[in-house]
PDB file with one MODEL, atoms N, CA, C and O in Angstrom:
MODEL        1
ATOM      1  N   MET A   1      -8.996   4.680  12.067  1.00  0.00           N
ATOM      2  CA  MET A   1      -8.018   5.334  11.347  1.00  0.00           C
ATOM      3  C   MET A   1      -9.364   6.813  11.090  1.00  0.00           C
ATOM      4  O   MET A   1     -10.533   6.724  10.714  1.00  0.00           O
ATOM      5  N   SER A   2      -8.466   8.166  11.521  1.00  0.00           N
ATOM      6  CA  SER A   2     -10.400   8.648  11.072  1.00  0.00           C
ATOM      7  C   SER A   2      -9.537   9.581   9.545  1.00  0.00           C
ATOM      8  O   SER A   2      -8.481   9.446   8.927  1.00  0.00           O
ATOM      9  N   ASN A   3     -10.667  10.459   9.489  1.00  0.00           N
ATOM     10  CA  ASN A   3     -10.815  10.490   7.700  1.00  0.00           C
ATOM     11  C   ASN A   3      -9.933  12.213   8.215  1.00  0.00           C
ATOM     12  O   ASN A   3      -9.227  12.646   7.305  1.00  0.00           O
ATOM     13  N   ARG A   4      -9.949  12.769   9.026  1.00  0.00           N
ATOM     14  CA  ARG A   4      -9.995  14.594   9.296  1.00  0.00           C
ATOM     15  C   ARG A   4      -8.455  14.672   8.265  1.00  0.00           C
ATOM     16  O   ARG A   4      -7.769  13.764   7.797  1.00  0.00           O
ATOM     17  N   ILE A   5      -8.373  15.596   8.218  1.00  0.00           N
ATOM     18  CA  ILE A   5      -7.505  16.168   7.235  1.00  0.00           C
ATOM     19  C   ILE A   5      -6.915  17.550   8.570  1.00  0.00           C
ATOM     20  O   ILE A   5      -7.417  18.203   9.484  1.00  0.00           O
ATOM     21  N   ASN A   6      -5.029  17.311   7.621  1.00  0.00           N
ATOM     22  CA  ASN A   6      -4.649  18.054   8.370  1.00  0.00           C
ATOM     23  C   ASN A   6      -3.637  18.802   7.167  1.00  0.00           C
ATOM     24  O   ASN A   6      -3.057  18.516   6.120  1.00  0.00           O
ATOM     25  N   THR A   7      -3.895  20.144   8.242  1.00  0.00           N
ATOM     26  CA  THR A   7      -2.370  21.383   6.938  1.00  0.00           C
ATOM     27  C   THR A   7      -1.683  21.170   7.083  1.00  0.00           C
ATOM     28  O   THR A   7      -1.631  19.991   6.731  1.00  0.00           O
ATOM     29  N   VAL A   8      -0.512  21.547   7.560  1.00  0.00           N
ATOM     30  CA  VAL A   8       1.340  21.497   6.668  1.00  0.00           C
ATOM     31  C   VAL A   8       1.167  21.491   8.250  1.00  0.00           C
ATOM     32  O   VAL A   8       1.293  20.490   8.955  1.00  0.00           O
ATOM     33  N   ALA A   9       0.744  23.241   8.853  1.00  0.00           N
ATOM     34  CA  ALA A   9       1.727  22.753   9.579  1.00  0.00           C
ATOM     35  C   ALA A   9       1.580  21.181  11.279  1.00  0.00           C
ATOM     36  O   ALA A   9       2.394  20.618  12.011  1.00  0.00           O
ATOM     37  N   GLU A  10      -0.273  21.151  11.052  1.00  0.00           N
ATOM     38  CA  GLU A  10       0.499  20.261  12.265  1.00  0.00           C
ATOM     39  C   GLU A  10       0.565  18.861  12.030  1.00  0.00           C
ATOM     40  O   GLU A  10       1.092  18.130  12.869  1.00  0.00           O
ATOM     41  N   ALA A  11       0.206  18.525  11.240  1.00  0.00           N
ATOM     42  CA  ALA A  11       0.871  17.130  10.085  1.00  0.00           C
ATOM     43  C   ALA A  11       2.589  16.899  10.370  1.00  0.00           C
ATOM     44  O   ALA A  11       3.160  15.844  10.649  1.00  0.00           O
ATOM     45  N   ALA A  12       3.509  19.051  10.093  1.00  0.00           N
ATOM     46  CA  ALA A  12       4.383  17.986  10.034  1.00  0.00           C
ATOM     47  C   ALA A  12       5.327  17.847  11.628  1.00  0.00           C
ATOM     48  O   ALA A  12       6.529  17.647  11.806  1.00  0.00           O
ATOM     49  N   PRO A  13       4.113  18.063  12.692  1.00  0.00           N
ATOM     50  CA  PRO A  13       5.248  17.007  13.959  1.00  0.00           C
ATOM     51  C   PRO A  13       5.049  15.716  14.427  1.00  0.00           C
ATOM     52  O   PRO A  13       5.581  14.983  15.262  1.00  0.00           O
ATOM     53  N   GLN A  14       4.080  15.651  13.606  1.00  0.00           N
ATOM     54  CA  GLN A  14       3.789  14.079  13.623  1.00  0.00           C
ATOM     55  C   GLN A  14       4.670  13.417  13.136  1.00  0.00           C
ATOM     56  O   GLN A  14       5.405  12.730  13.844  1.00  0.00           O
ATOM     57  N   LEU A  15       4.805  13.487  11.650  1.00  0.00           N
ATOM     58  CA  LEU A  15       6.586  12.914  11.494  1.00  0.00           C
ATOM     59  C   LEU A  15       7.886  13.312  11.711  1.00  0.00           C
ATOM     60  O   LEU A  15       8.964  13.135  11.145  1.00  0.00           O
ATOM     61  N   ARG A  16       7.338  14.124  13.063  1.00  0.00           N
ATOM     62  CA  ARG A  16       9.139  15.121  13.130  1.00  0.00           C
ATOM     63  C   ARG A  16       9.932  15.532  11.928  1.00  0.00           C
ATOM     64  O   ARG A  16      11.126  15.323  11.714  1.00  0.00           O
ATOM     65  N   LYS A  17       8.818  16.324  10.977  1.00  0.00           N
ATOM     66  CA  LYS A  17       9.824  16.593   9.933  1.00  0.00           C
ATOM     67  C   LYS A  17       8.856  18.499  10.104  1.00  0.00           C
ATOM     68  O   LYS A  17       7.771  18.871  10.551  1.00  0.00           O
ATOM     69  N   THR A  18      10.104  19.207   9.427  1.00  0.00           N
ATOM     70  CA  THR A  18      10.254  20.802  10.085  1.00  0.00           C
ATOM     71  C   THR A  18       8.836  20.872   8.158  1.00  0.00           C
ATOM     72  O   THR A  18       8.767  20.102   7.199  1.00  0.00           O
ATOM     73  N   GLU A  19       8.046  22.177   8.500  1.00  0.00           N
ATOM     74  CA  GLU A  19       7.174  22.604   7.970  1.00  0.00           C
ATOM     75  C   GLU A  19       8.013  22.910   6.180  1.00  0.00           C
ATOM     76  O   GLU A  19       7.838  22.990   4.964  1.00  0.00           O
ATOM     77  N   ALA A  20       8.894  22.966   7.225  1.00  0.00           N
ATOM     78  CA  ALA A  20       9.497  23.387   4.604  1.00  0.00           C
ATOM     79  C   ALA A  20      10.105  22.363   4.515  1.00  0.00           C
ATOM     80  O   ALA A  20      10.650  22.260   3.416  1.00  0.00           O
ATOM     81  N   GLY A  21      10.295  21.407   5.282  1.00  0.00           N
ATOM     82  CA  GLY A  21      10.749  20.037   4.619  1.00  0.00           C
ATOM     83  C   GLY A  21       9.432  19.238   5.166  1.00  0.00           C
ATOM     84  O   GLY A  21       9.928  18.994   4.066  1.00  0.00           O
ATOM     85  N   LEU A  22       8.255  18.553   5.704  1.00  0.00           N
ATOM     86  CA  LEU A  22       7.726  18.144   4.972  1.00  0.00           C
ATOM     87  C   LEU A  22       6.645  18.827   3.189  1.00  0.00           C
ATOM     88  O   LEU A  22       5.955  18.261   2.342  1.00  0.00           O
ATOM     89  N   ARG A  23       7.121  20.339   3.448  1.00  0.00           N
ATOM     90  CA  ARG A  23       6.054  20.705   2.210  1.00  0.00           C
ATOM     91  C   ARG A  23       7.269  19.887   1.016  1.00  0.00           C
ATOM     92  O   ARG A  23       6.935  18.920   0.331  1.00  0.00           O
ATOM     93  N   TRP A  24       8.258  20.328   0.985  1.00  0.00           N
ATOM     94  CA  TRP A  24       9.863  19.053   0.382  1.00  0.00           C
ATOM     95  C   TRP A  24       8.984  18.759  -0.105  1.00  0.00           C
ATOM     96  O   TRP A  24       8.249  19.258  -0.957  1.00  0.00           O
ATOM     97  N   TYR A  25       9.029  17.460   0.702  1.00  0.00           N
ATOM     98  CA  TYR A  25       8.905  15.835   1.046  1.00  0.00           C
ATOM     99  C   TYR A  25       7.176  15.683  -0.212  1.00  0.00           C
ATOM    100  O   TYR A  25       6.991  14.991  -1.212  1.00  0.00           O
ATOM    101  N   LEU A  26       6.470  16.461   0.350  1.00  0.00           N
ATOM    102  CA  LEU A  26       5.063  16.382  -0.549  1.00  0.00           C
ATOM    103  C   LEU A  26       5.405  16.826  -1.486  1.00  0.00           C
ATOM    104  O   LEU A  26       4.741  16.342  -2.403  1.00  0.00           O
ATOM    105  N   ARG A  27       6.358  17.767  -1.956  1.00  0.00           N
ATOM    106  CA  ARG A  27       6.567  17.498  -3.757  1.00  0.00           C
ATOM    107  C   ARG A  27       6.821  16.228  -4.923  1.00  0.00           C
ATOM    108  O   ARG A  27       6.821  15.884  -6.105  1.00  0.00           O
ATOM    109  N   GLN A  28       7.074  15.795  -3.202  1.00  0.00           N
ATOM    110  CA  GLN A  28       8.376  14.302  -4.574  1.00  0.00           C
ATOM    111  C   GLN A  28       7.651  13.457  -5.099  1.00  0.00           C
ATOM    112  O   GLN A  28       6.762  12.787  -4.574  1.00  0.00           O
ATOM    113  N   PRO A  29       8.182  13.468  -6.655  1.00  0.00           N
ATOM    114  CA  PRO A  29       6.548  12.439  -7.188  1.00  0.00           C
ATOM    115  C   PRO A  29       6.750  10.936  -6.583  1.00  0.00           C
ATOM    116  O   PRO A  29       6.244   9.941  -7.102  1.00  0.00           O
ATOM    117  N   ASP A  30       7.594  10.913  -5.364  1.00  0.00           N
ATOM    118  CA  ASP A  30       7.226   8.835  -4.857  1.00  0.00           C
ATOM    119  C   ASP A  30       7.004   9.225  -3.550  1.00  0.00           C
ATOM    120  O   ASP A  30       7.253   8.307  -2.770  1.00  0.00           O
ATOM    121  N   CYS A  31       6.468  10.682  -2.789  1.00  0.00           N
ATOM    122  CA  CYS A  31       5.535  10.694  -1.464  1.00  0.00           C
ATOM    123  C   CYS A  31       3.988  10.170  -1.514  1.00  0.00           C
ATOM    124  O   CYS A  31       2.983  10.562  -2.107  1.00  0.00           O
ATOM    125  N   PRO A  32       4.332   8.859  -0.416  1.00  0.00           N
ATOM    126  CA  PRO A  32       3.286   7.623  -0.513  1.00  0.00           C
ATOM    127  C   PRO A  32       1.726   8.145   1.077  1.00  0.00           C
ATOM    128  O   PRO A  32       0.899   7.606   1.813  1.00  0.00           O
ATOM    129  N   LEU A  33       2.383   9.739   0.647  1.00  0.00           N
ATOM    130  CA  LEU A  33       0.753  10.437   1.521  1.00  0.00           C
ATOM    131  C   LEU A  33      -0.056  11.342   0.590  1.00  0.00           C
ATOM    132  O   LEU A  33       0.201  12.408   0.031  1.00  0.00           O
ATOM    133  N   LYS A  34      -1.673  10.127   0.639  1.00  0.00           N
ATOM    134  CA  LYS A  34      -2.606  11.154   0.202  1.00  0.00           C
ATOM    135  C   LYS A  34      -2.243  12.642   1.184  1.00  0.00           C
ATOM    136  O   LYS A  34      -1.769  12.780   2.311  1.00  0.00           O
ATOM    137  N   THR A  35      -2.899  13.979  -0.240  1.00  0.00           N
ATOM    138  CA  THR A  35      -2.990  15.394   0.169  1.00  0.00           C
ATOM    139  C   THR A  35      -3.656  15.649  -0.819  1.00  0.00           C
ATOM    140  O   THR A  35      -3.698  15.054  -1.896  1.00  0.00           O
ATOM    141  N   ILE A  36      -4.591  17.200  -0.222  1.00  0.00           N
ATOM    142  CA  ILE A  36      -5.786  17.616  -0.575  1.00  0.00           C
ATOM    143  C   ILE A  36      -5.128  19.104  -1.179  1.00  0.00           C
ATOM    144  O   ILE A  36      -4.399  19.756  -0.432  1.00  0.00           O
ATOM    145  N   ARG A  37      -5.310  19.400  -2.020  1.00  0.00           N
ATOM    146  CA  ARG A  37      -4.837  20.478  -1.867  1.00  0.00           C
ATOM    147  C   ARG A  37      -6.660  21.613  -2.835  1.00  0.00           C
ATOM    148  O   ARG A  37      -7.506  21.469  -3.717  1.00  0.00           O
ATOM    149  N   MET A  38      -6.160  22.697  -1.669  1.00  0.00           N
ATOM    150  CA  MET A  38      -7.353  23.371  -1.964  1.00  0.00           C
ATOM    151  C   MET A  38      -7.103  25.075  -2.559  1.00  0.00           C
ATOM    152  O   MET A  38      -8.207  25.157  -3.099  1.00  0.00           O
ATOM    153  N   GLY A  39      -6.789  25.743  -2.695  1.00  0.00           N
ATOM    154  CA  GLY A  39      -5.916  26.853  -3.606  1.00  0.00           C
ATOM    155  C   GLY A  39      -4.696  26.803  -2.920  1.00  0.00           C
ATOM    156  O   GLY A  39      -3.878  25.942  -3.242  1.00  0.00           O
ATOM    157  N   SER A  40      -4.468  27.548  -2.078  1.00  0.00           N
ATOM    158  CA  SER A  40      -2.996  27.098  -1.876  1.00  0.00           C
ATOM    159  C   SER A  40      -1.955  26.464  -0.521  1.00  0.00           C
ATOM    160  O   SER A  40      -0.797  26.453  -0.105  1.00  0.00           O
ATOM    161  N   ARG A  41      -3.084  26.068  -0.287  1.00  0.00           N
ATOM    162  CA  ARG A  41      -3.374  24.899   1.152  1.00  0.00           C
ATOM    163  C   ARG A  41      -3.761  24.383   0.503  1.00  0.00           C
ATOM    164  O   ARG A  41      -4.648  24.515  -0.341  1.00  0.00           O
ATOM    165  N   ILE A  42      -2.419  22.902   1.149  1.00  0.00           N
ATOM    166  CA  ILE A  42      -2.189  21.893   1.351  1.00  0.00           C
ATOM    167  C   ILE A  42      -2.874  20.515   2.383  1.00  0.00           C
ATOM    168  O   ILE A  42      -2.120  20.605   3.352  1.00  0.00           O
ATOM    169  N   TYR A  43      -3.006  20.354   2.427  1.00  0.00           N
ATOM    170  CA  TYR A  43      -3.475  19.247   3.628  1.00  0.00           C
ATOM    171  C   TYR A  43      -3.410  18.124   3.465  1.00  0.00           C
ATOM    172  O   TYR A  43      -4.032  17.757   2.468  1.00  0.00           O
ATOM    173  N   VAL A  44      -2.800  17.172   4.142  1.00  0.00           N
ATOM    174  CA  VAL A  44      -2.655  15.431   4.511  1.00  0.00           C
ATOM    175  C   VAL A  44      -3.836  15.051   5.193  1.00  0.00           C
ATOM    176  O   VAL A  44      -4.435  15.646   6.089  1.00  0.00           O
ATOM    177  N   THR A  45      -4.131  13.770   4.535  1.00  0.00           N
ATOM    178  CA  THR A  45      -5.073  13.251   5.304  1.00  0.00           C
ATOM    179  C   THR A  45      -4.925  11.923   6.348  1.00  0.00           C
ATOM    180  O   THR A  45      -4.734  10.803   5.874  1.00  0.00           O
ATOM    181  N   GLN A  46      -5.009  12.102   7.526  1.00  0.00           N
ATOM    182  CA  GLN A  46      -4.610  11.449   8.904  1.00  0.00           C
ATOM    183  C   GLN A  46      -4.915  10.082   8.736  1.00  0.00           C
ATOM    184  O   GLN A  46      -4.508   9.217   9.511  1.00  0.00           O
ATOM    185  N   SER A  47      -5.241   9.979   8.279  1.00  0.00           N
ATOM    186  CA  SER A  47      -5.570   7.745   7.526  1.00  0.00           C
ATOM    187  C   SER A  47      -3.391   7.745   7.211  1.00  0.00           C
ATOM    188  O   SER A  47      -2.638   7.190   8.012  1.00  0.00           O
ATOM    189  N   SER A  48      -2.873   8.497   5.903  1.00  0.00           N
ATOM    190  CA  SER A  48      -2.423   8.588   5.359  1.00  0.00           C
ATOM    191  C   SER A  48      -0.854   8.475   6.534  1.00  0.00           C
ATOM    192  O   SER A  48       0.090   7.706   6.713  1.00  0.00           O
ATOM    193  N   ILE A  49      -1.171   9.263   6.872  1.00  0.00           N
ATOM    194  CA  ILE A  49       0.189   9.821   7.549  1.00  0.00           C
ATOM    195  C   ILE A  49       0.176   8.483   8.740  1.00  0.00           C
ATOM    196  O   ILE A  49       1.325   8.076   8.914  1.00  0.00           O
ATOM    197  N   ASP A  50      -1.035   7.606   9.716  1.00  0.00           N
ATOM    198  CA  ASP A  50      -1.185   6.767  10.768  1.00  0.00           C
ATOM    199  C   ASP A  50      -0.275   5.388   9.883  1.00  0.00           C
ATOM    200  O   ASP A  50       0.662   4.743  10.353  1.00  0.00           O
ATOM    201  N   SER A  51      -0.985   5.204   8.327  1.00  0.00           N
ATOM    202  CA  SER A  51      -0.669   3.506   7.613  1.00  0.00           C
ATOM    203  C   SER A  51       1.359   4.027   7.639  1.00  0.00           C
ATOM    204  O   SER A  51       2.286   3.300   7.995  1.00  0.00           O
ATOM    205  N   LEU A  52       1.453   5.724   7.044  1.00  0.00           N
ATOM    206  CA  LEU A  52       2.985   5.544   6.833  1.00  0.00           C
ATOM    207  C   LEU A  52       3.452   5.023   7.844  1.00  0.00           C
ATOM    208  O   LEU A  52       3.948   3.898   7.883  1.00  0.00           O
ATOM    209  N   LEU A  53       3.289   6.152   9.205  1.00  0.00           N
ATOM    210  CA  LEU A  53       3.117   5.283  10.879  1.00  0.00           C
ATOM    211  C   LEU A  53       3.641   3.965  11.184  1.00  0.00           C
ATOM    212  O   LEU A  53       4.644   3.765  11.868  1.00  0.00           O
ATOM    213  N   ALA A  54       3.015   3.199  10.719  1.00  0.00           N
ATOM    214  CA  ALA A  54       2.520   2.223  11.279  1.00  0.00           C
ATOM    215  C   ALA A  54       2.906   0.880  10.069  1.00  0.00           C
ATOM    216  O   ALA A  54       2.578  -0.282   9.832  1.00  0.00           O
ATOM    217  N   GLY A  55       3.461   1.539   9.750  1.00  0.00           N
ATOM    218  CA  GLY A  55       4.471   1.161   8.580  1.00  0.00           C
ATOM    219  C   GLY A  55       4.088  -0.479   7.403  1.00  0.00           C
ATOM    220  O   GLY A  55       4.666  -1.561   7.299  1.00  0.00           O
ATOM    221  N   GLU A  56       2.535   0.273   6.541  1.00  0.00           N
ATOM    222  CA  GLU A  56       1.564  -0.469   5.674  1.00  0.00           C
ATOM    223  C   GLU A  56       1.616  -0.163   4.448  1.00  0.00           C
ATOM    224  O   GLU A  56       0.886  -0.630   3.575  1.00  0.00           O
ATOM    225  N   ILE A  57       2.889   1.022   4.231  1.00  0.00           N
ATOM    226  CA  ILE A  57       2.982   2.843   2.879  1.00  0.00           C
ATOM    227  C   ILE A  57       4.416   2.373   3.502  1.00  0.00           C
ATOM    228  O   ILE A  57       4.516   2.067   4.690  1.00  0.00           O
ATOM    229  N   PRO A  58       5.722   2.337   2.426  1.00  0.00           N
ATOM    230  CA  PRO A  58       6.935   2.393   1.971  1.00  0.00           C
ATOM    231  C   PRO A  58       6.769   4.210   2.149  1.00  0.00           C
ATOM    232  O   PRO A  58       5.997   5.056   1.699  1.00  0.00           O
ATOM    233  N   ALA A  59       7.811   4.209   2.948  1.00  0.00           N
ATOM    234  CA  ALA A  59       7.912   4.954   2.339  1.00  0.00           C
ATOM    235  C   ALA A  59       8.755   6.306   1.569  1.00  0.00           C
ATOM    236  O   ALA A  59       9.922   5.935   1.695  1.00  0.00           O
ATOM    237  N   ALA A  60       8.820   7.964   0.684  1.00  0.00           N
ATOM    238  CA  ALA A  60       9.210   7.687  -0.220  1.00  0.00           C
ATOM    239  C   ALA A  60      11.129   8.251  -0.042  1.00  0.00           C
ATOM    240  O   ALA A  60      11.744   8.931   0.780  1.00  0.00           O
ATOM    241  N   SER A  61      11.418   7.663  -1.047  1.00  0.00           N
ATOM    242  CA  SER A  61      13.524   7.708  -0.919  1.00  0.00           C
ATOM    243  C   SER A  61      14.326   8.855  -0.922  1.00  0.00           C
ATOM    244  O   SER A  61      15.550   8.753  -0.841  1.00  0.00           O
TER     245      SER A  61
ENDMDL
END
């Protein structure tokens, strides 16, 4: 797994979501993805995306 951070625009296609859909998903209280906020920008770690896609962490309901 890598420690790369992705913008919402980079992460959305990996999760098969639109940018707006991913922003909504990240705001949910039970979202399992690790996010980093710098100012108004939101970043998602690649390792949390990989873990979610591999089924190692459960998806938000």
